[in-house]
KOLVEXRO-185879 format. One record per atom (N, C-alpha, C, O): residue in one letter; atom name; x, y, z. Coordinates in steps of 0.2 Angstrom, whole numbers, plus 5000, padded with zeros to 4 digits. Each point is the difference from the previous one (the first is absolute). Last residue first. Layout:
% KOLVEXRO-185879
  rest  atom  east  north    up
     A    CA     X      Y     Z
...
***
This chain:
% KOLVEXRO-185879
  rest  atom  east  north    up
     X     N  4885   5376  4839
     X    CA  5001   4993  5005
     X     C  4994   4996  4998
     X     O  4999   4995  5003
     X     N  5016   5027  4986
     X    CA  4995   4997  5000
     X     C  5000   4994  5004
     X     O  5004   4996  4999
     X     N  5010   5029  5006
     X    CA  4999   4993  4997
     X     C  4994   4996  4999
     X     O  4996   5000  5005
     X     N  5017   5025  4994
     X    CA  4995   4996  5003
     X     C  5000   4994  4997
     X     O  5001   4998  4994
     X     N  5016   5025  5013
     X    CA  4997   4994  4997
     X     C  4993   4997  5002
     X     O  4997   5001  5005
     X     N  5025   5019  5000
     X    CA  4993   4998  5000
     X     C  4998   4996  4996
     X     O  5002   5002  4994
     X     N  5021   5009  5018
     X    CA  4998   4996  4995
     X     C  4992   4998  5001
     X     O  4998   4996  5005
     X     N  5024   5022  5001
     X    CA  4994   4998  5001
     X     C  4996   4996  4995
     X     O  5000   5002  4994
     X     N  5025   5007  5018
     X    CA  4997   4997  4994
     X     C  4994   4997  5002
     X     O  5000   4996  5004
     X     N  5016   5025  5006
     X    CA  4996   4994  5001
     X     C  4997   4998  4995
     X     O  4996   5004  4997
     X     N  5017   5018  5007
     X    CA  5003   4993  5001
     X     C  4998   4994  5000
     X     O  5004   4996  5001
     X     N  4983   5024  4995
     X    CA  5003   5000  5006
     X     C  5005   4995  5002
     X     O  5001   4998  5006
     X     N  4983   4996  4976
     X    CA  5001   5006  5003
     X     C  5003   5000  5006
     X     O  4999   4995  5004
     X     N  4995   4990  4973
     X    CA  5006   5000  5005
     X     C  4998   5007  5001
     X     O  5001   5005  4996
     X     N  4983   4975  4990
     X    CA  5003   5008  5003
     X     C  5005   4999  5005
     X     O  5002   4995  5004
     X     N  4981   4988  4980
     X    CA  5006   5000  5003
     X     C  5003   5006  5000
     X     O  5003   5002  4994
     X     N  4974   4983  5001
     X    CA  5002   5006  4999
     X     C  5006   5000  5004
     X     O  4999   4996  5005
     X     N  4975   4992  4987
     X    CA  5009   4998  5002
     X     C  5004   5006  4998
     X     O  4999   5003  4995
     X     N  4976   4994  5003
     X    CA  5003   5002  5006
     X     C  5009   5000  5000
     X     O  5004   5002  5004
     X     N  4983   4982  4978
     X    CA  4998   5005  5005
     X     C  5002   5002  5006
     X     O  5002   4996  5004
     X     N  5006   4988  4981
     X    CA  5004   5006  5000
     X     C  4995   5005  5004
     X     O  5001   5005  5004
     X     N  5000   4970  5004
     X    CA  4998   5003  4995
     X     C  5004   5007  5000
     X     O  5004   5001  5004
     X     N  5002   4972  5004
     X    CA  5000   5006  5000
     X     C  4998   5005  4996
     X     O  5002   5000  4994
     X     N  4991   4974  5015
     X    CA  5002   5004  4995
     X     C  5001   5008  5003
     X     O  4996   5002  5004
     X     N  4997   4978  5010
     X    CA  4999   4998  4992
     X     C  5005   5003  4995
     X     O  5003   4997  4996
     X     N  4996   4996  5032
     X    CA  5001   5006  4995
     X     C  5001   4999  4994
     X     O  5005   4997  4997
     X     N  4984   4990  5024
     X    CA  5004   5001  4996
     X     C  5000   5004  4995
     X     O  4995   5000  4996
     X     N  5000   4996  5032
     X    CA  4996   5003  4994
     X     C  5007   4999  4994
     X     O  5006   5002  5002
     X     N  4998   4989  5019
     X    CA  4993   5004  5002
     X     C  4996   5002  4994
     X     O  4994   5001  5000
     X     N  5022   4976  5008
     X    CA  4998   5005  4994
     X     C  4996   5005  5002
     X     O  4995   4998  5003
     X     N  5025   4987  5010
     X    CA  4993   5002  4999
     X     C  4999   5005  4995
     X     O  5004   5005  5000
     X     N  5017   4977  4999
     X    CA  4997   5005  5003
     X     C  4993   5003  5000
     X     O  4997   4998  4994
     X     N  5017   4985  4997
     X    CA  4998   4997  5006
     X     C  4999   5008  5005
     X     O  5000   5001  5006
     X     N  5006   4997  4969
     X    CA  4996   4994  5001
     X     C  4997   5000  5007
     X     O  4995   4997  5001
     X     N  5019   5020  4987
     X    CA  4994   5002  5002
     X     C  4996   4993  5003
     X     O  4995   5000  5003
     X     N  5032   5006  4995
     X    CA  4994   4997  4996
     X     C  4993   5000  5006
     X     O  5000   5000  5006
     X     N  5022   5018  4995
     X    CA  4999   4993  5001
     X     C  4993   4998  4996
     X     O  4997   5004  4998
     X     N  5025   5015  5001
     X    CA  4993   4999  5003
     X     C  5001   4992  5002
     X     O  5004   4996  5001
     X     N  5011   5026  4987
     X    CA  5000   4995  5006
     X     C  4993   4999  5003
     X     O  4997   5004  5003
     X     N  5015   5008  4974
     X    CA  4996   4998  5004
     X     C  5001   4996  5005
     X     O  5002   4994  4999
     X     N  5010   5023  4982
     X    CA  5003   4995  5002
     X     C  4994   4999  5007
     X     O  5000   5004  5005
     X     N  5002   5012  4971
     X    CA  4998   4997  5008
     X     C  5002   4993  5000
     X     O  5002   4996  4995
     X     N  5002   5025  4988
     X    CA  5003   4994  5002
     X     C  4998   4999  5007
     X     O  5002   5002  5005
     X     N  4989   5016  4975
     X    CA  5002   4998  5008
     X     C  5000   4994  4999
     X     O  4996   4997  4996
     X     N  5006   5025  4985
     X    CA  4999   4993  5002
     X     C  5000   4999  5007
     X     O  5004   5004  5003
     X     N  5003   5014  4982
     X    CA  4994   4997  4997
     X     C  4999   4994  5002
     X     O  4997   4996  4996
     X     N  5019   5017  5014
     X    CA  4998   5007  4996
     X     C  4993   4995  4998
     X     O  4994   5002  5002
     X     N  5016   4985  5018
     X    CA  5003   5003  4995
     X     C  4993   5005  4995
     X     O  4994   5000  5002
     X     N  5011   4985  5024
     X    CA  4994   5006  4996
     X     C  5005   5001  4994
     X     O  5006   5001  5002
     X     N  4992   4977  5015
     X    CA  5005   5006  4997
     X     C  4997   5003  4996
     X     O  4995   4997  4996
     X     N  4998   4988  5028
     X    CA  4998   5004  4993
     X     C  5006   5004  4998
     X     O  5004   5005  5003
     X     N  4984   4975  5017
     X    CA  5007   5003  4998
     X     C  4999   5003  4992
     X     O  4996   4996  4996
     X     N  4984   4995  5024
     X    CA  5005   5000  4993
     X     C  5006   5005  5000
     X     O  5000   5005  5003
     X     N  4976   4981  5013
     X    CA  5007   5007  4999
     X     C  5004   4998  4995
     X     O  5001   4994  4999
     X     N  4979   4994  5006
     X    CA  4999   5004  5006
     X     C  5005   5005  4998
     X     O  5000   5006  5002
     X     N  4985   4976  4982
     X    CA  5007   5002  5004
     X     C  4998   5006  5002
     X     O  4996   5004  4998
     X     N  4992   4973  4989
     X    CA  5000   5006  5004
     X     C  5006   5003  5003
     X     O  5004   4997  5004
     X     N  4985   4981  4977
     X    CA  5007   5003  5004
     X     C  4998   5008  5004
     X     O  4999   5004  4995
     X     N  4992   4977  4987
     X    CA  4998   5000  5009
     X     C  5004   5004  5005
     X     O  5000   5000  5006
     X     N  5001   4997  4967
     X    CA  5005   4995  5005
     X     C  4999   5002  5006
     X     O  5004   5000  5005
     X     N  4982   5010  4979
     X    CA  5002   4995  4998
     X     C  5005   4995  5003
     X     O  5000   4994  4998
     X     N  4987   5025  5011
     X    CA  4996   4996  4997
     X     C  5004   4995  4995
     X     O  4997   4994  4999
     X     N  5014   5021  5012
     X    CA  4997   4999  5005
     X     C  4995   4995  4997
     X     O  4999   4995  5003
     X     N  5017   5015  4983
     X    CA  5001   4996  5004
     X     C  4997   4997  5007
     X     O  5002   4995  5002
     X     N  4988   5022  4984
     X    CA  5002   4994  4995
     X     C  5004   4995  5004
     X     O  4999   4994  5000
     X     N  4997   5026  5010
     X    CA  4993   4998  4999
     X     C  5002   4993  4996
     X     O  4998   4994  5001
     X     N  5021   5020  5001
     X    CA  4997   4997  5009
     X     C  4994   4995  4999
     X     O  4999   4995  5002
     X     N  5007   5019  4978
     X    CA  5005   4994  5001
     X     C  4998   4996  5007
     X     O  5000   4994  5000
     X     N  4989   5027  4995
     X    CA  4998   4994  4997
     X     C  5004   4994  5000
     X     O  4998   4994  5000
     X     N  5010   5024  5010
     X    CA  4993   4998  5003
     X     C  4997   4995  4995
     X     O  4997   4995  5003
     X     N  5022   5016  4988
     X    CA  5001   4996  5007
     X     C  4996   4997  5002
     X     O  5000   4994  5001
     X     N  4995   5020  4982
     X    CA  5001   4994  4997
     X     C  5003   4995  5006
     X     O  4999   4994  5000
     X     N  4996   5027  5005
     X    CA  4993   4999  4997
     X     C  5002   4993  4998
     X     O  4997   4995  5001
     X     N  5021   5018  5006
     X    CA  4997   4998  5005
     X     C  4994   4997  4997
     X     O  4998   4996  5004
     X     N  5014   5013  4980
     X    CA  5003   4994  5003
     X     C  4997   4997  5007
     X     O  5002   4995  5002
     X     N  4990   5026  4986
     X    CA  4998   4994  4998
     X     C  5004   4994  5002
     X     O  4998   4994  4999
     X     N  5007   5026  5010
     X    CA  4992   4998  5000
     X     C  4998   4995  5000
     X     O  4996   4996  5003
     X     N  5027   5012  4995
     X    CA  4999   4995  5005
     X     C  4993   4999  5000
     X     O  4998   4994  5002
     X     N  5011   5008  4972
     X    CA  5000   5004  5006
     X     C  4999   4997  5007
     X     O  4998   4994  5000
     X     N  5003   4996  4978
     X    CA  5003   5007  5000
     X     C  5001   5004  5007
     X     O  5004   5004  5002
     X     N  4996   4968  4997
     X    CA  4995   5005  4998
     X     C  5006   5008  5001
     X     O  5005   5001  5003
     X     N  4996   4969  5004
     X    CA  5002   5007  4996
     X     C  4996   5004  4998
     X     O  4996   4998  4997
     X     N  5011   4981  5021
     X    CA  4993   5003  4998
     X     C  5004   5006  4995
     X     O  5005   5003  5003
     X     N  5005   4973  5010
     X    CA  5001   5007  4999
     X     C  4994   5003  4995
     X     O  4997   4997  4996
     X     N  5012   4983  5025
     X    CA  4996   5001  4992
     X     C  5001   5008  4999
     X     O  5002   5005  5004
     X     N  4998   4972  5016
     X    CA  5007   5006  4997
     X     C  4997   5001  4992
     X     O  4999   4996  4996
     X     N  4995   4990  5031
     X    CA  4999   5001  4990
     X     C  5004   5007  4999
     X     O  5001   5004  5004
     X     N  4997   4978  5018
     X    CA  5002   5005  4997
     X     C  5000   4999  4993
     X     O  5001   4996  4996
     X     N  4989   4991  5028
     X    CA  4999   5002  4994
     X     C  5003   5006  4998
     X     O  4998   5005  5003
     X     N  5002   4990  5020
     X    CA  5005   4994  4996
     X     C  4999   5003  4991
     X     O  5005   5000  4996
     X     N  4984   5010  5028
     X    CA  5004   5003  4993
     X     C  5004   4995  4997
     X     O  5006   5002  4998
     X     N  4974   4996  5022
     X    CA  5005   4996  4997
     X     C  5003   5003  4993
     X     O  4997   4998  4994
     X     N  4986   5012  5020
     X    CA  5008   5000  5004
     X     C  5004   4995  4997
     X     O  5006   5000  5001
     X     N  4967   5011  4997
     X    CA  5006   5001  4994
     X     C  5007   4999  5006
     X     O  5003   5005  5003
     X     N  4976   4999  5007
     X    CA  5000   4992  5000
     X     C  5006   4998  4996
     X     O  5002   4994  5000
     X     N  4991   5029  5004
     X    CA  5004   4996  5004
     X     C  5001   4994  5001
     X     O  5003   4997  5004
     X     N  4983   5014  4981
     X    CA  5006   5002  4999
     X     C  5004   4997  5004
     X     O  5005   4997  4998
     X     N  4972   4993  4993
     X    CA  5004   5005  5008
     X     C  5008   5002  4997
     X     O  5003   4996  4997
     X     N  4983   5003  4981
     X    CA  5000   4996  5006
     X     C  5001   5004  5007
     X     O  5000   5006  5001
     X     N  4995   5004  4977
     X    CA  4999   4994  4998
     X     C  5000   4995  5007
     X     O  4995   4996  5002
     X     N  5009   5028  4999
     X    CA  4993   4999  4997
     X     C  4999   4992  4999
     X     O  4994   4997  5000
     X     N  5028   5009  5008
     X    CA  4995   5000  5005
     X     C  4994   5001  4997
     X     O  4996   4999  5005
     X     N  5021   5001  4980
     X    CA  5001   4993  5004
     X     C  4993   5000  5004
     X     O  4995   4996  5000
     X     N  5009   5023  4987
     X    CA  4999   4995  4998
     X     C  4999   4995  5003
     X     O  4995   4997  5000
     X     N  5016   5019  5010
     X    CA  4993   5001  4999
     X     C  4995   4995  4996
     X     O  4994   5000  5002
     X     N  5030   5000  5002
     X    CA  4997   4998  5006
     X     C  4993   5000  5000
     X     O  4996   4997  5003
     X     N  5017   5009  4978
     X    CA  5001   4992  5002
     X     C  4996   4999  5004
     X     O  4996   4995  4999
     X     N  5006   5028  4997
     X    CA  4998   4996  4996
     X     C  4999   4993  5002
     X     O  4994   4998  5001
     X     N  5020   5014  5009
     X    CA  4995   5002  5005
     X     C  4993   4996  4993
     X     O  4995   4996  5002
     X     N  5028   5004  4990
     X    CA  4999   4995  5006
     X     C  4993   4999  5004
     X     O  4997   4995  5001
     X     N  5008   5022  4982
     X    CA  4999   4992  4997
     X     C  4999   4995  5006
     X     O  4996   4996  5000
     X     N  5010   5027  5006
     X    CA  4993   5001  4996
     X     C  4998   4992  4998
     X     O  4994   4998  5001
     X     N  5029   5006  5006
     X    CA  4994   5000  5006
     X     C  4993   4999  4997
     X     O  4996   4996  5003
     X     N  5022   5007  4981
     X    CA  5000   4994  5003
     X     C  4994   5000  5006
     X     O  4996   4995  5000
     X     N  5006   5025  4989
     X    CA  4998   4995  4995
     X     C  5001   4994  5004
     X     O  4994   4997  5001
     X     N  5005   5022  5016
     X    CA  5004   4997  4996
     X     C  4997   4997  4994
     X     O  4993   5001  5001
     X     N  4994   5005  5018
     X    CA  5006   5007  4999
     X     C  5004   4998  4994
     X     O  5002   5005  4997
     X     N  4973   4987  5006
     X    CA  5007   4998  5001
     X     C  5004   5006  4998
     X     O  4999   5004  4996
     X     N  4972   4984  5006
     X    CA  5006   5007  4999
     X     C  5008   4995  5002
     X     O  5001   4995  5002
     X     N  4970   4999  4988
     X    CA  5007   4998  5002
     X     C  5005   5008  5000
     X     O  5000   5005  4996
     X     N  4971   4986  5002
     X    CA  5005   5006  4999
     X     C  5007   4998  5004
     X     O  5000   4999  5006
     X     N  4975   4989  4983
     X    CA  5006   4999  5005
     X     C  5005   5007  4999
     X     O  5001   5001  4995
     X     N  4972   4987  4999
     X    CA  5005   5005  4999
     X     C  5005   5001  5005
     X     O  4999   5001  5006
     X     N  4986   4977  4984
     X    CA  5003   5003  5007
     X     C  5004   5007  4996
     X     O  5004   5000  4996
     X     N  4973   4983  4995
     X    CA  5007   5002  5001
     X     C  5001   5004  5005
     X     O  4996   5003  5004
     X     N  4983   4985  4992
     X    CA  5003   4998  4993
     X     C  5009   5003  5001
     X     O  5004   4997  4997
     X     N  4977   5008  5020
     X    CA  5002   4991  5000
     X     C  5004   4999  4995
     X     O  5004   4995  5000
     X     N  4995   5029  5010
     X    CA  4995   4998  4995
     X     C  5004   4992  5000
     X     O  5006   4999  5001
     X     N  5002   5014  5017
     X    CA  4993   4997  5000
     X     C  4997   4999  4995
     X     O  4994   4998  5001
     X     N  5028   5010  5006
     X    CA  5001   4994  4997
     X     C  4991   4997  5000
     X     O  4999   4994  5000
     X     N  5020   5028  5001
     X    CA  4994   4999  4997
     X     C  4999   4992  5000
     X     O  5003   4997  4996
     X     N  5018   5014  5012
     X    CA  4996   5006  4998
     X     C  4992   4998  4999
     X     O  4996   5004  5001
     X     N  5028   4985  5010
     X    CA  4993   4997  4996
     X     C  4997   5007  5000
     X     O  4999   5002  5006
     X     N  5027   4999  4998
     X    CA  4993   4999  5002
     X     C  4996   5000  4996
     X     O  5001   5004  4995
     X     N  5028   4998  5012
     X    CA  4994   4998  4995
     X     C  4994   5000  5006
     X     O  4999   4999  5006
     X     N  5022   5008  5002
     X    CA  5001   4995  4994
     X     C  4995   5001  4996
     X     O  5002   5003  4994
     X     N  5003   5016  5025
     X    CA  4996   4995  4997
     X     C  5003   4996  4993
     X     O  5003   5003  4995
     X     N  5011   5008  5026
     X    CA  4997   5002  4994
     X     C  4995   4996  4998
     X     O  5001   4994  5001
     X     N  5007   5006  5024
     X    CA  5003   4999  4993
     X     C  4995   5002  4995
     X     O  4994   5001  5002
     X     N  5011   5011  5022
     X    CA  4995   4997  4996
     X     C  5002   4998  4994
     X     O  5003   5004  4996
     X     N  5008   5012  5020
     X    CA  5002   4992  4999
     X     C  4995   4996  4997
     X     O  5001   4994  5000
     X     N  4988   5028  5009
     X    CA  5007   4999  4999
     X     C  5003   4993  5001
     X     O  4999   4997  5005
     X     N  4977   5009  4985
     X    CA  5002   5001  5006
     X     C  5008   4998  4999
     X     O  5002   4997  4995
     X     N  4985   5015  4985
     X    CA  5002   4994  5003
     X     C  5002   5000  5007
     X     O  5003   5005  5001
     X     N  4981   5013  4989
     X    CA  5006   4998  5000
     X     C  5000   4993  5003
     X     O  4996   4997  5003
     X     N  4985   5017  4982
     X    CA  5002   4996  5005
     X     C  5007   4998  5000
     X     O  5002   4996  4996
***
């Protein structure tokens, strides 16, 4: 099926959320930077109403280190969950510096305390976690325990 002319590429989609214990998500991006920003958006949209995240005054910088991009993304997502749980932060956008064995991330967001909570992401699973690059587009599949 062809995309309509001028249609924006899909950023992410929830593939399956019928099971009350998890959410199967696919995130897309033409670049690593776009992929991670789309991941931030999807993560936030699962937890709260994304349009309510307006105050991007919270800024945090961290580094994840691993031998490849696949493992770096996994650790990056685990860090998002950790920051949500311990600092009550949710992020809408980020700047990233990619090196061979690391990602340095500077994220912008806000406290969750004044936002409506739809569901709580408890953990990332290895089940169905997959990263592929096809026709110049990254495709990240993952399952969150909720």
